[in-house]
N, CA, C and O atoms as a DFTB+ gen file, in Angstrom:
764 C
 N C O
     1  1     181.964     -59.634    -218.786
     2  2     181.438     -59.273    -217.310
     3  2     181.442     -57.679    -217.169
     4  3     182.348     -56.949    -217.570
     5  1     180.350     -57.299    -216.574
     6  2     180.236     -55.824    -216.295
     7  2     179.366     -55.700    -215.081
     8  3     178.695     -56.620    -214.612
     9  1     179.443     -54.415    -214.591
    10  2     178.748     -54.107    -213.350
    11  2     177.407     -54.351    -213.497
    12  3     176.839     -53.970    -214.521
    13  1     176.739     -55.002    -212.521
    14  2     175.272     -55.306    -212.506
    15  2     174.614     -53.739    -212.005
    16  3     174.704     -53.281    -210.866
    17  1     174.044     -53.182    -213.005
    18  2     173.387     -51.810    -212.652
    19  2     171.906     -51.948    -212.848
    20  3     171.395     -52.879    -213.471
    21  1     171.192     -50.883    -212.232
    22  2     169.804     -50.828    -212.418
    23  2     169.609     -49.711    -213.580
    24  3     169.769     -48.500    -213.429
    25  1     169.258     -50.328    -214.680
    26  2     169.110     -49.398    -215.834
    27  2     167.756     -48.878    -216.110
    28  3     167.173     -48.881    -217.194
    29  1     167.271     -48.357    -214.782
    30  2     165.985     -47.623    -214.891
    31  2     166.180     -46.436    -213.982
    32  3     167.207     -46.341    -213.310
    33  1     165.180     -45.484    -213.938
    34  2     165.321     -44.245    -213.106
    35  2     163.952     -44.335    -212.430
    36  3     162.895     -44.470    -213.047
    37  1     164.070     -44.251    -211.155
    38  2     162.873     -44.332    -210.161
    39  2     162.638     -42.977    -209.758
    40  3     163.398     -42.389    -208.988
    41  1     161.416     -42.368    -210.348
    42  2     160.868     -41.209    -209.725
    43  2     160.107     -41.515    -208.571
    44  3     159.903     -42.654    -208.151
    45  1     159.659     -40.375    -208.031
    46  2     158.717     -40.659    -206.573
    47  2     157.368     -41.152    -207.121
    48  3     156.712     -40.438    -207.879
    49  1     156.941     -42.400    -206.730
    50  2     155.825     -42.909    -207.047
    51  2     155.234     -43.573    -205.702
    52  3     155.372     -44.743    -205.345
    53  1     154.566     -42.573    -205.069
    54  2     154.115     -42.919    -203.581
    55  2     153.160     -44.085    -203.645
    56  3     153.250     -44.911    -202.737
    57  1     152.314     -44.258    -204.530
    58  2     151.193     -45.264    -204.510
    59  2     151.991     -46.706    -204.656
    60  3     151.727     -47.665    -203.931
    61  1     152.828     -46.728    -205.514
    62  2     153.670     -47.991    -205.641
    63  2     154.644     -48.296    -204.750
    64  3     154.784     -49.469    -204.404
    65  1     155.394     -47.375    -204.288
    66  2     156.533     -47.590    -203.222
    67  2     156.712     -46.398    -202.302
    68  3     157.533     -45.506    -202.515
    69  1     155.819     -46.445    -201.179
    70  2     155.981     -45.307    -200.349
    71  2     156.930     -45.347    -199.188
    72  3     156.778     -44.617    -198.209
    73  1     157.922     -46.220    -199.310
    74  2     158.936     -46.452    -198.300
    75  2     159.807     -45.181    -198.006
    76  3     160.123     -44.915    -196.846
    77  1     160.136     -44.513    -198.906
    78  2     161.034     -43.188    -198.613
    79  2     160.235     -42.111    -197.887
    80  3     160.764     -41.408    -197.026
    81  1     158.926     -41.985    -198.248
    82  2     157.912     -41.048    -197.697
    83  2     157.744     -41.624    -196.185
    84  3     157.901     -40.856    -195.236
    85  1     157.452     -42.868    -196.001
    86  2     157.242     -43.322    -194.762
    87  2     158.487     -43.236    -193.788
    88  3     158.391     -43.102    -192.568
    89  1     159.609     -43.328    -194.464
    90  2     160.792     -43.140    -193.634
    91  2     161.084     -41.695    -193.178
    92  3     161.511     -41.461    -192.047
    93  1     160.838     -40.718    -194.105
    94  2     160.855     -39.515    -193.713
    95  2     159.866     -38.997    -192.633
    96  3     160.183     -38.211    -191.740
    97  1     158.553     -39.561    -192.831
    98  2     157.551     -39.376    -191.580
    99  2     158.229     -39.950    -190.437
   100  3     158.388     -39.206    -189.470
   101  1     158.669     -41.174    -190.369
   102  2     159.432     -41.788    -189.135
   103  2     160.410     -40.796    -188.687
   104  3     160.345     -40.476    -187.500
   105  1     161.347     -40.227    -189.456
   106  2     162.134     -39.311    -189.007
   107  2     161.458     -37.997    -188.323
   108  3     161.900     -37.521    -187.277
   109  1     160.512     -37.542    -188.915
   110  2     159.812     -36.238    -188.276
   111  2     159.118     -36.747    -187.088
   112  3     159.205     -36.068    -186.065
   113  1     158.392     -37.921    -187.062
   114  2     157.561     -38.276    -185.760
   115  2     158.593     -38.557    -184.721
   116  3     158.184     -38.506    -183.561
   117  1     159.769     -38.826    -184.897
   118  2     160.759     -39.235    -183.883
   119  2     161.823     -38.202    -183.625
   120  3     162.759     -38.399    -182.850
   121  1     161.623     -36.991    -184.368
   122  2     162.498     -35.890    -184.316
   123  2     163.968     -36.409    -184.411
   124  3     164.779     -36.114    -183.533
   125  1     164.307     -37.190    -185.492
   126  2     165.643     -37.696    -185.689
   127  2     166.432     -36.591    -186.332
   128  3     166.079     -36.119    -187.413
   129  1     167.613     -36.125    -185.613
   130  2     168.403     -35.136    -186.094
   131  2     169.876     -35.443    -185.705
   132  3     170.165     -36.038    -184.666
   133  1     170.705     -35.038    -186.525
   134  2     172.160     -35.328    -186.290
   135  2     172.695     -36.684    -186.304
   136  3     173.688     -37.034    -185.667
   137  1     171.984     -37.440    -187.070
   138  2     172.299     -38.918    -187.145
   139  2     173.214     -39.263    -188.360
   140  3     173.373     -38.497    -189.310
   141  1     173.830     -40.549    -188.234
   142  2     174.470     -40.929    -189.463
   143  2     173.503     -42.085    -189.996
   144  3     173.122     -43.042    -189.322
   145  1     173.188     -41.833    -191.284
   146  2     172.122     -42.690    -191.966
   147  2     172.634     -43.324    -193.296
   148  3     173.154     -42.659    -194.192
   149  1     172.458     -44.541    -193.335
   150  2     172.792     -45.250    -194.746
   151  2     171.489     -45.572    -195.353
   152  3     170.565     -46.029    -194.681
   153  1     171.402     -45.329    -196.669
   154  2     170.020     -45.321    -197.337
   155  2     170.222     -46.247    -198.646
   156  3     170.887     -45.806    -199.583
   157  1     169.707     -47.391    -198.696
   158  2     169.857     -48.224    -199.802
   159  2     168.625     -47.948    -200.815
   160  3     167.441     -48.193    -200.583
   161  1     169.150     -47.405    -201.945
   162  2     168.158     -47.238    -203.023
   163  2     167.754     -45.506    -202.969
   164  3     166.737     -45.095    -202.410
   165  1     168.590     -44.762    -203.545
   166  2     168.450     -43.286    -203.488
   167  2     166.918     -42.954    -204.349
   168  3     166.125     -42.127    -203.899
   169  1     166.705     -43.573    -205.377
   170  2     165.661     -43.285    -206.260
   171  2     166.136     -41.911    -206.993
   172  3     166.991     -41.205    -206.459
   173  1     165.604     -41.597    -208.120
   174  2     165.944     -40.403    -208.887
   175  2     165.331     -39.122    -208.083
   176  3     165.696     -37.965    -208.287
   177  1     164.553     -39.431    -207.338
   178  2     163.880     -38.182    -206.502
   179  2     164.861     -37.799    -205.387
   180  3     164.865     -36.639    -204.975
   181  1     165.603     -38.619    -204.935
   182  2     166.520     -38.223    -203.885
   183  2     165.803     -37.523    -202.598
   184  3     166.287     -36.631    -201.901
   185  1     164.587     -38.119    -202.461
   186  2     163.730     -37.557    -201.357
   187  2     164.363     -37.447    -200.017
   188  3     164.179     -36.414    -199.374
   189  1     165.062     -38.369    -199.552
   190  2     165.625     -38.423    -198.178
   191  2     166.603     -37.181    -198.006
   192  3     166.530     -36.421    -197.040
   193  1     167.557     -37.043    -199.071
   194  2     168.344     -35.913    -199.107
   195  2     167.764     -34.538    -199.064
   196  3     168.220     -33.659    -198.333
   197  1     166.805     -34.382    -199.819
   198  2     165.844     -33.092    -199.882
   199  2     165.129     -32.860    -198.529
   200  3     165.177     -31.793    -197.917
   201  1     164.476     -33.938    -198.133
   202  2     163.947     -33.895    -196.739
   203  2     164.864     -33.314    -195.763
   204  3     164.535     -32.359    -195.060
   205  1     166.043     -33.891    -195.707
   206  2     167.032     -33.529    -194.646
   207  2     167.280     -31.997    -194.800
   208  3     167.358     -31.334    -193.766
   209  1     167.410     -31.382    -196.012
   210  2     167.663     -30.013    -196.025
   211  2     166.509     -29.121    -195.719
   212  3     166.696     -28.073    -195.099
   213  1     165.056     -29.565    -196.213
   214  2     163.938     -28.868    -195.937
   215  2     163.781     -28.734    -194.470
   216  3     163.616     -27.630    -193.950
   217  1     163.832     -29.899    -193.756
   218  2     163.458     -29.901    -192.340
   219  2     164.667     -29.546    -191.391
   220  3     164.560     -29.561    -190.164
   221  1     165.763     -29.242    -192.027
   222  2     167.084     -28.813    -191.316
   223  2     167.250     -29.932    -190.116
   224  3     167.309     -29.640    -188.922
   225  1     167.304     -31.042    -190.565
   226  2     167.580     -32.131    -189.737
   227  2     168.991     -32.359    -189.352
   228  3     169.264     -32.953    -188.309
   229  1     169.876     -31.920    -190.139
   230  2     171.446     -32.010    -189.979
   231  2     171.832     -33.488    -189.717
   232  3     172.677     -33.793    -188.876
   233  1     171.117     -34.460    -190.541
   234  2     171.597     -35.833    -190.383
   235  2     172.749     -35.944    -191.547
   236  3     172.814     -35.112    -192.452
   237  1     173.576     -36.962    -191.445
   238  2     174.564     -37.167    -192.458
   239  2     174.164     -38.411    -193.152
   240  3     174.211     -39.502    -192.584
   241  1     173.787     -38.264    -194.328
   242  2     173.121     -39.402    -195.187
   243  2     174.136     -39.937    -196.318
   244  3     174.741     -39.149    -197.045
   245  1     174.257     -41.110    -196.399
   246  2     174.889     -41.801    -197.361
   247  2     174.162     -42.814    -198.085
   248  3     174.043     -43.966    -197.667
   249  1     173.642     -42.363    -199.246
   250  2     172.783     -43.246    -200.074
   251  2     173.566     -43.997    -201.187
   252  3     174.652     -43.584    -201.593
   253  1     172.948     -45.153    -201.677
   254  2     173.586     -45.777    -202.545
   255  2     172.551     -46.112    -203.775
   256  3     171.415     -46.507    -203.514
   257  1     172.998     -45.935    -205.135
   258  2     172.169     -46.410    -206.191
   259  2     173.057     -46.911    -207.147
   260  3     174.218     -46.523    -207.277
   261  1     172.413     -47.924    -207.933
   262  2     172.977     -48.604    -209.112
   263  2     172.499     -48.221    -210.499
   264  3     172.658     -48.855    -211.543
   265  1     171.812     -46.932    -210.291
   266  2     171.108     -46.407    -211.560
   267  2     171.971     -45.398    -212.086
   268  3     172.165     -44.480    -211.289
   269  1     172.578     -45.285    -213.247
   270  2     173.374     -44.196    -213.833
   271  2     172.570     -42.877    -213.784
   272  3     173.066     -41.790    -213.489
   273  1     171.182     -43.104    -214.129
   274  2     170.357     -41.885    -214.208
   275  2     170.189     -41.280    -213.038
   276  3     170.277     -40.054    -212.961
   277  1     169.918     -42.069    -211.942
   278  2     169.832     -41.357    -210.649
   279  2     170.984     -40.775    -210.202
   280  3     170.848     -39.686    -209.644
   281  1     172.170     -41.263    -210.316
   282  2     173.408     -40.633    -209.925
   283  2     173.531     -39.247    -210.787
   284  3     173.787     -38.187    -210.215
   285  1     173.367     -39.312    -211.951
   286  2     173.421     -38.079    -212.758
   287  2     172.398     -36.958    -212.125
   288  3     172.745     -35.798    -211.903
   289  1     171.137     -37.458    -211.878
   290  2     170.281     -36.482    -211.260
   291  2     170.994     -36.017    -209.889
   292  3     170.839     -34.826    -209.621
   293  1     171.609     -36.641    -209.152
   294  2     172.124     -36.233    -207.930
   295  2     173.244     -35.202    -208.125
   296  3     173.395     -34.257    -207.350
   297  1     174.091     -35.444    -209.284
   298  2     175.014     -34.638    -209.587
   299  2     174.590     -33.178    -209.807
   300  3     175.087     -32.175    -209.297
   301  1     173.454     -33.277    -210.770
   302  2     172.795     -32.011    -211.138
   303  2     172.242     -31.229    -209.830
   304  3     172.409     -30.027    -209.621
   305  1     171.621     -32.047    -209.076
   306  2     170.979     -31.478    -207.970
   307  2     171.955     -30.883    -206.903
   308  3     171.581     -29.903    -206.259
   309  1     173.147     -31.413    -206.694
   310  2     174.111     -30.800    -205.752
   311  2     174.687     -29.753    -206.373
   312  3     175.069     -28.850    -205.628
   313  1     174.884     -29.601    -207.718
   314  2     175.462     -28.639    -208.485
   315  2     174.582     -27.309    -208.392
   316  3     175.100     -26.204    -208.234
   317  1     173.233     -27.507    -208.502
   318  2     172.267     -26.327    -208.344
   319  2     171.999     -26.074    -207.173
   320  3     171.621     -24.922    -206.960
   321  1     172.077     -26.904    -206.141
   322  2     171.886     -26.658    -204.587
   323  2     172.901     -27.300    -203.832
   324  3     172.677     -28.380    -203.285
   325  1     174.312     -26.562    -203.734
   326  2     175.233     -27.050    -202.920
   327  2     174.935     -27.387    -201.451
   328  3     175.585     -28.205    -200.800
   329  1     173.904     -26.690    -200.997
   330  2     173.475     -27.011    -199.452
   331  2     173.076     -28.388    -199.328
   332  3     173.229     -28.915    -198.226
   333  1     172.600     -29.043    -200.255
   334  2     172.333     -30.490    -200.235
   335  2     173.495     -31.321    -200.072
   336  3     173.355     -32.342    -199.398
   337  1     174.621     -31.061    -200.573
   338  2     175.827     -31.838    -200.413
   339  2     176.390     -31.985    -199.056
   340  3     177.135     -32.922    -198.771
   341  1     176.000     -30.958    -198.113
   342  2     176.526     -31.068    -196.756
   343  2     176.050     -32.297    -196.021
   344  3     176.807     -32.871    -195.238
   345  1     174.802     -32.726    -196.248
   346  2     174.150     -33.744    -195.330
   347  2     173.893     -34.905    -196.234
   348  3     173.472     -35.939    -195.715
   349  1     174.096     -34.860    -197.527
   350  2     173.556     -35.965    -198.218
   351  2     174.570     -36.277    -199.409
   352  3     174.775     -35.455    -200.302
   353  1     175.187     -37.521    -199.358
   354  2     175.975     -37.975    -200.400
   355  2     175.483     -39.147    -201.025
   356  3     175.159     -40.108    -200.328
   357  1     175.378     -39.182    -202.401
   358  2     174.791     -40.225    -203.075
   359  2     176.153     -40.969    -203.691
   360  3     177.104     -40.320    -204.128
   361  1     176.107     -42.348    -203.663
   362  2     177.157     -43.284    -204.070
   363  2     176.761     -44.049    -205.178
   364  3     175.719     -44.685    -205.015
   365  1     177.334     -44.152    -206.280
   366  2     176.936     -45.051    -207.313
   367  2     177.819     -46.235    -207.072
   368  3     178.996     -46.161    -206.718
   369  1     177.092     -47.424    -207.313
   370  2     177.763     -48.691    -207.103
   371  2     176.858     -49.841    -206.824
   372  3     175.643     -49.645    -206.786
   373  1     177.351     -51.004    -206.630
   374  2     176.539     -52.191    -206.292
   375  2     176.754     -52.538    -205.036
   376  3     177.842     -52.965    -204.650
   377  1     175.558     -52.357    -204.157
   378  2     175.543     -52.633    -202.737
   379  2     176.053     -54.000    -202.357
   380  3     176.469     -54.268    -201.230
   381  1     175.997     -54.843    -203.359
   382  2     176.716     -56.198    -202.954
   383  2     178.243     -56.214    -203.132
   384  3     178.876     -57.269    -203.101
   385  1     178.749     -55.148    -203.298
   386  2     180.240     -55.027    -203.270
   387  2     180.703     -54.188    -202.227
   388  3     181.881     -53.831    -202.257
   389  1     179.853     -53.766    -201.177
   390  2     180.306     -53.017    -199.949
   391  2     181.373     -53.795    -199.294
   392  3     181.425     -55.019    -199.174
   393  1     182.206     -52.920    -198.893
   394  2     183.358     -53.387    -197.946
   395  2     183.358     -52.618    -196.581
   396  3     183.551     -51.403    -196.567
   397  1     183.156     -53.281    -195.519
   398  2     182.973     -52.612    -194.187
   399  2     184.300     -51.688    -193.877
   400  3     184.264     -50.717    -193.121
   401  1     185.379     -52.098    -194.515
   402  2     186.501     -51.134    -194.119
   403  2     186.274     -49.617    -194.781
   404  3     186.934     -48.666    -194.363
   405  1     185.512     -49.501    -195.605
   406  2     185.189     -48.152    -196.226
   407  2     184.087     -47.542    -195.758
   408  3     183.735     -46.483    -196.277
   409  1     183.354     -48.111    -194.696
   410  2     182.158     -47.453    -194.163
   411  2     182.275     -46.940    -192.723
   412  3     183.079     -47.454    -191.946
   413  1     181.464     -45.915    -192.362
   414  2     181.554     -45.542    -190.950
   415  2     180.594     -46.394    -190.380
   416  3     180.063     -47.326    -190.984
   417  1     180.328     -46.009    -188.986
   418  2     179.241     -46.712    -188.260
   419  2     178.161     -45.903    -188.264
   420  3     178.358     -44.722    -187.978
   421  1     176.790     -46.349    -188.584
   422  2     175.620     -45.723    -188.749
   423  2     174.652     -45.771    -187.529
   424  3     174.615     -46.773    -186.815
   425  1     173.900     -44.726    -187.304
   426  2     172.826     -44.836    -186.342
   427  2     171.740     -45.614    -186.986
   428  3     171.254     -46.543    -186.340
   429  1     171.270     -45.338    -188.250
   430  2     170.165     -45.940    -188.907
   431  2     170.610     -46.477    -190.253
   432  3     171.420     -45.887    -190.968
   433  1     170.081     -47.536    -190.530
   434  2     170.118     -48.121    -191.930
   435  2     168.955     -48.494    -192.527
   436  3     168.132     -49.178    -191.918
   437  1     168.791     -48.132    -193.632
   438  2     167.574     -48.497    -194.471
   439  2     167.946     -49.654    -195.517
   440  3     168.868     -49.545    -196.324
   441  1     167.208     -50.650    -195.415
   442  2     167.481     -51.750    -196.527
   443  2     166.281     -52.180    -197.082
   444  3     165.857     -53.335    -197.041
   445  1     165.648     -51.048    -197.697
   446  2     164.342     -51.301    -198.276
   447  2     164.242     -52.256    -199.509
   448  3     163.179     -52.755    -199.879
   449  1     165.345     -52.444    -200.057
   450  2     165.416     -53.089    -201.434
   451  2     166.029     -54.396    -201.435
   452  3     166.320     -54.930    -202.505
   453  1     166.252     -54.962    -200.315
   454  2     166.923     -56.257    -200.010
   455  2     166.125     -57.325    -200.875
   456  3     164.909     -57.438    -200.722
   457  1     166.833     -58.119    -201.799
   458  2     166.158     -58.987    -202.569
   459  2     165.656     -58.785    -203.803
   460  3     165.331     -59.704    -204.554
   461  1     165.542     -57.224    -204.150
   462  2     165.035     -56.861    -205.522
   463  2     165.993     -56.728    -206.541
   464  3     165.688     -56.875    -207.724
   465  1     167.309     -56.416    -206.104
   466  2     168.386     -56.317    -207.061
   467  2     169.308     -57.444    -207.210
   468  3     169.884     -57.531    -208.294
   469  1     169.549     -58.325    -206.309
   470  2     170.636     -59.473    -206.328
   471  2     170.063     -60.596    -207.321
   472  3     168.979     -61.171    -207.229
   473  1     171.076     -60.767    -208.309
   474  2     170.873     -61.804    -209.310
   475  2     172.134     -62.656    -209.502
   476  3     173.144     -62.470    -208.825
   477  1     172.037     -63.590    -210.444
   478  2     173.291     -64.217    -210.869
   479  2     174.358     -63.305    -211.578
   480  3     175.485     -63.758    -211.779
   481  1     174.011     -61.981    -211.974
   482  2     174.726     -60.996    -212.520
   483  2     175.812     -60.663    -211.510
   484  3     176.979     -60.472    -211.853
   485  1     175.369     -60.597    -210.193
   486  2     176.379     -60.191    -209.147
   487  2     177.327     -61.248    -208.827
   488  3     178.406     -61.020    -208.280
   489  1     176.892     -62.497    -209.196
   490  2     177.772     -63.754    -208.841
   491  2     178.976     -63.535    -209.704
   492  3     180.069     -63.773    -209.190
   493  1     178.932     -63.094    -211.005
   494  2     179.991     -63.084    -211.948
   495  2     181.121     -62.324    -211.369
   496  3     182.219     -62.690    -211.790
   497  1     181.129     -61.305    -210.463
   498  2     182.185     -60.757    -209.720
   499  2     182.422     -60.986    -208.267
   500  3     183.192     -60.294    -207.601
   501  1     181.678     -62.058    -207.769
   502  2     181.649     -62.328    -206.401
   503  2     180.895     -61.471    -205.475
   504  3     181.241     -61.386    -204.297
   505  1     179.859     -60.815    -205.953
   506  2     179.040     -60.048    -205.104
   507  2     178.412     -60.733    -203.777
   508  3     178.093     -61.921    -203.744
   509  1     178.286     -59.923    -202.791
   510  2     177.702     -60.669    -201.439
   511  2     176.390     -61.074    -201.777
   512  3     175.814     -60.589    -202.751
   513  1     175.805     -62.041    -200.948
   514  2     174.518     -62.379    -200.984
   515  2     173.691     -61.411    -200.242
   516  3     174.234     -60.603    -199.488
   517  1     172.297     -61.439    -200.420
   518  2     171.523     -60.574    -199.620
   519  2     171.828     -60.743    -198.099
   520  3     172.003     -59.747    -197.397
   521  1     171.888     -61.964    -197.612
   522  2     172.317     -62.188    -196.056
   523  2     173.476     -61.631    -195.756
   524  3     173.546     -60.881    -194.783
   525  1     174.552     -61.897    -196.521
   526  2     175.958     -61.465    -196.270
   527  2     176.072     -59.731    -196.188
   528  3     176.757     -59.106    -195.378
   529  1     175.236     -59.181    -197.221
   530  2     175.169     -57.751    -197.265
   531  2     174.596     -57.069    -196.174
   532  3     175.045     -56.030    -195.690
   533  1     173.437     -57.772    -195.739
   534  2     172.572     -57.263    -194.538
   535  2     173.382     -57.481    -193.327
   536  3     173.330     -56.610    -192.459
   537  1     174.132     -58.529    -193.141
   538  2     174.878     -58.916    -191.867
   539  2     176.172     -57.769    -191.916
   540  3     176.499     -57.231    -190.858
   541  1     176.799     -57.469    -193.036
   542  2     177.745     -56.461    -193.096
   543  2     177.201     -55.224    -192.737
   544  3     177.928     -54.600    -191.964
   545  1     176.141     -54.657    -193.051
   546  2     175.356     -53.587    -192.607
   547  2     174.998     -53.358    -191.131
   548  3     175.021     -52.303    -190.497
   549  1     174.658     -54.609    -190.729
   550  2     174.272     -54.729    -189.282
   551  2     175.562     -54.520    -188.510
   552  3     175.533     -53.866    -187.468
   553  1     176.529     -54.968    -188.903
   554  2     177.907     -54.703    -188.330
   555  2     178.287     -53.370    -188.349
   556  3     179.058     -52.964    -187.480
   557  1     177.842     -52.590    -189.253
   558  2     177.962     -51.136    -189.400
   559  2     177.080     -50.271    -188.728
   560  3     177.218     -49.050    -188.802
   561  1     176.133     -50.838    -188.042
   562  2     175.217     -50.115    -187.254
   563  2     175.355     -50.208    -185.842
   564  3     175.344     -51.311    -185.296
   565  1     175.507     -48.955    -185.082
   566  2     175.932     -48.896    -183.648
   567  2     174.911     -49.588    -182.876
   568  3     173.732     -49.576    -183.230
   569  1     175.379     -50.276    -181.686
   570  2     174.303     -50.862    -180.936
   571  2     173.289     -49.859    -180.386
   572  3     173.557     -48.742    -179.944
   573  1     172.001     -50.469    -180.487
   574  2     170.878     -49.578    -180.239
   575  2     170.459     -48.805    -181.547
   576  3     169.456     -48.094    -181.598
   577  1     171.299     -49.007    -182.573
   578  2     170.620     -48.306    -183.639
   579  2     169.594     -49.095    -184.415
   580  3     169.307     -50.260    -184.139
   581  1     168.951     -48.267    -185.593
   582  2     167.856     -48.983    -186.241
   583  2     168.124     -49.497    -187.542
   584  3     168.877     -48.820    -188.241
   585  1     167.665     -50.551    -188.011
   586  2     167.618     -50.983    -189.204
   587  2     166.271     -51.185    -189.809
   588  3     165.523     -51.971    -189.227
   589  1     165.837     -50.571    -190.931
   590  2     164.472     -50.554    -191.373
   591  2     164.515     -51.399    -192.624
   592  3     165.505     -51.418    -193.355
   593  1     163.297     -52.177    -192.881
   594  2     163.109     -52.847    -193.988
   595  2     161.706     -52.412    -194.680
   596  3     160.893     -51.836    -193.957
   597  1     161.440     -52.607    -195.770
   598  2     160.132     -52.162    -196.377
   599  2     159.224     -53.489    -196.720
   600  3     159.541     -54.344    -197.548
   601  1     158.216     -53.491    -196.042
   602  2     157.320     -54.731    -196.105
   603  2     156.479     -54.802    -197.426
   604  3     155.852     -55.822    -197.714
   605  1     156.486     -53.675    -198.225
   606  2     155.620     -53.504    -199.379
   607  2     156.563     -54.064    -200.688
   608  3     156.009     -54.283    -201.765
   609  1     157.907     -54.260    -200.530
   610  2     158.673     -54.831    -201.488
   611  2     158.202     -55.984    -202.212
   612  3     157.635     -56.882    -201.590
   613  1     158.369     -56.057    -203.414
   614  2     157.878     -57.307    -204.192
   615  2     158.853     -58.438    -203.630
   616  3     158.525     -59.614    -203.782
   617  1     159.965     -58.131    -203.025
   618  2     161.084     -59.187    -202.637
   619  2     161.002     -59.308    -201.108
   620  3     161.888     -59.923    -200.515
   621  1     160.017     -58.772    -200.471
   622  2     159.905     -58.643    -198.897
   623  2     160.185     -60.150    -198.347
   624  3     160.731     -60.349    -197.262
   625  1     159.749     -61.189    -199.216
   626  2     159.863     -62.478    -198.501
   627  2     161.372     -62.796    -198.369
   628  3     161.760     -63.461    -197.409
   629  1     162.189     -62.364    -199.258
   630  2     163.616     -62.540    -199.150
   631  2     164.326     -61.725    -197.925
   632  3     165.193     -62.166    -197.170
   633  1     163.769     -60.488    -197.921
   634  2     164.254     -59.556    -196.823
   635  2     163.655     -60.061    -195.420
   636  3     164.283     -59.783    -194.398
   637  1     162.568     -60.728    -195.346
   638  2     162.134     -61.288    -194.157
   639  2     162.868     -62.445    -193.621
   640  3     163.142     -62.515    -192.423
   641  1     163.210     -63.397    -194.509
   642  2     164.086     -64.442    -194.331
   643  2     165.382     -63.990    -193.721
   644  3     165.843     -64.623    -192.771
   645  1     165.977     -62.978    -194.184
   646  2     167.368     -62.489    -193.835
   647  2     167.187     -61.860    -192.584
   648  3     168.056     -62.091    -191.743
   649  1     166.154     -61.040    -192.241
   650  2     166.214     -60.132    -191.020
   651  2     165.530     -61.240    -189.829
   652  3     165.680     -61.039    -188.624
   653  1     164.920     -62.186    -190.270
   654  2     164.488     -63.252    -189.239
   655  2     165.684     -64.158    -188.705
   656  3     165.791     -64.522    -187.534
   657  1     166.537     -64.459    -189.702
   658  2     167.716     -64.990    -189.460
   659  2     168.713     -64.332    -188.648
   660  3     169.416     -64.969    -187.863
   661  1     168.803     -63.076    -188.804
   662  2     169.630     -62.163    -187.933
   663  2     169.118     -61.873    -186.578
   664  3     169.835     -61.489    -185.654
   665  1     167.743     -62.090    -186.497
   666  2     167.162     -61.985    -185.178
   667  2     167.523     -63.373    -184.398
   668  3     167.914     -63.403    -183.232
   669  1     167.337     -64.473    -185.194
   670  2     167.678     -65.710    -184.449
   671  2     169.074     -65.900    -184.069
   672  3     169.333     -66.676    -183.150
   673  1     170.029     -65.253    -184.700
   674  2     171.316     -65.239    -184.423
   675  2     171.757     -64.241    -183.355
   676  3     172.918     -64.253    -182.944
   677  1     170.749     -63.284    -182.849
   678  2     170.842     -62.354    -181.761
   679  2     171.612     -61.179    -182.179
   680  3     172.263     -60.558    -181.339
   681  1     171.587     -60.781    -183.561
   682  2     172.214     -59.626    -183.994
   683  2     171.179     -58.404    -184.125
   684  3     171.507     -57.220    -184.054
   685  1     169.980     -58.847    -184.310
   686  2     168.938     -57.689    -184.503
   687  2     167.685     -58.196    -183.413
   688  3     167.466     -59.376    -183.136
   689  1     166.971     -57.088    -182.901
   690  2     165.902     -57.457    -182.054
   691  2     164.709     -56.647    -182.890
   692  3     164.926     -55.616    -183.526
   693  1     163.511     -57.245    -182.786
   694  2     162.278     -56.454    -183.339
   695  2     162.030     -55.320    -182.691
   696  3     162.036     -55.339    -181.460
   697  1     161.797     -54.272    -183.309
   698  2     161.538     -52.851    -182.668
   699  2     159.990     -52.481    -183.027
   700  3     159.465     -51.567    -182.391
   701  1     159.294     -53.125    -183.968
   702  2     157.938     -52.810    -184.165
   703  2     157.798     -52.338    -185.720
   704  3     158.777     -52.289    -186.464
   705  1     156.614     -52.032    -186.090
   706  2     156.306     -51.647    -187.430
   707  2     155.923     -50.034    -187.331
   708  3     155.346     -49.553    -186.356
   709  1     156.319     -49.310    -188.446
   710  2     155.888     -48.050    -188.615
   711  2     155.370     -47.861    -190.118
   712  3     156.168     -47.740    -191.048
   713  1     154.106     -47.844    -190.281
   714  2     153.409     -47.709    -191.465
   715  2     153.870     -48.994    -192.332
   716  3     153.484     -50.104    -191.965
   717  1     154.703     -48.860    -193.494
   718  2     155.072     -50.013    -194.337
   719  2     156.543     -50.477    -193.924
   720  3     157.209     -51.272    -194.588
   721  1     156.913     -49.941    -192.870
   722  2     158.359     -50.080    -192.528
   723  2     158.458     -51.107    -191.267
   724  3     157.778     -50.936    -190.255
   725  1     159.334     -52.148    -191.416
   726  2     159.639     -53.178    -190.365
   727  2     160.963     -52.787    -189.698
   728  3     162.008     -52.772    -190.349
   729  1     160.906     -52.429    -188.218
   730  2     162.120     -51.766    -187.721
   731  2     162.687     -52.845    -186.875
   732  3     161.985     -53.684    -186.310
   733  1     164.137     -52.789    -186.799
   734  2     164.849     -53.659    -185.918
   735  2     166.063     -52.894    -185.135
   736  3     166.689     -51.984    -185.677
   737  1     166.296     -53.285    -183.997
   738  2     167.396     -52.588    -183.139
   739  2     168.585     -53.590    -183.242
   740  3     168.479     -54.804    -183.070
   741  1     169.671     -52.955    -183.529
   742  2     170.880     -53.615    -183.508
   743  2     171.267     -53.950    -182.013
   744  3     171.278     -53.085    -181.137
   745  1     171.568     -55.209    -181.804
   746  2     171.875     -55.680    -180.430
   747  2     173.236     -55.397    -180.091
   748  3     173.899     -54.832    -180.961
   749  1     173.828     -55.695    -178.925
   750  2     175.229     -55.633    -178.695
   751  2     176.266     -56.723    -179.023
   752  3     177.475     -56.707    -178.788
   753  1     175.494     -57.710    -179.643
   754  2     176.229     -58.965    -179.937
   755  2     177.109     -58.632    -181.020
   756  3     176.726     -57.942    -181.966
   757  1     178.369     -59.129    -180.917
   758  2     179.544     -58.955    -181.925
   759  2     179.344     -59.676    -183.182
   760  3     178.868     -60.808    -183.095
   761  1     179.607     -59.243    -184.249
   762  2     179.501     -59.951    -185.456
   763  2     180.937     -60.583    -185.863
   764  3     181.050     -61.244    -186.896
């Protein structure tokens, strides 16, 4: 048994997967600054972190990737540009092993890749399900905070089932769509 990793490197391919670009646009259009953000799937481009520095947004972003290549790129990027490290941390690991005790409370959570990475390989070491991981992250989102999903994902049917269930349970409330992103507000209901 070994850790389920993403043995690929995802560079910026806007035509295939514009979610990070659309999220940066949403941050700009809403003048989001000084917020705590969790980002599922950094990509080798680490666009969200770079955007945070370029636009001087002063957000505190924690990204997760299961790609060894993407985390090595992050290490190179912050070594060459230490300013990036002030507001952007990339964590290497399996999102299905998250533990709420190790996480802060976030203002915004992106779960663009729900359903894309979860397989029986995660079961071998007791990985959370897509539903359990998403519910855990909802529990780490402050009341009134935003959780965003990517409607263009090839596994959006799974993400939709999960977010619809959380809406039914009263944990999330629909907040509308922005480009390819489906947005939800975290309700005050306890998890």
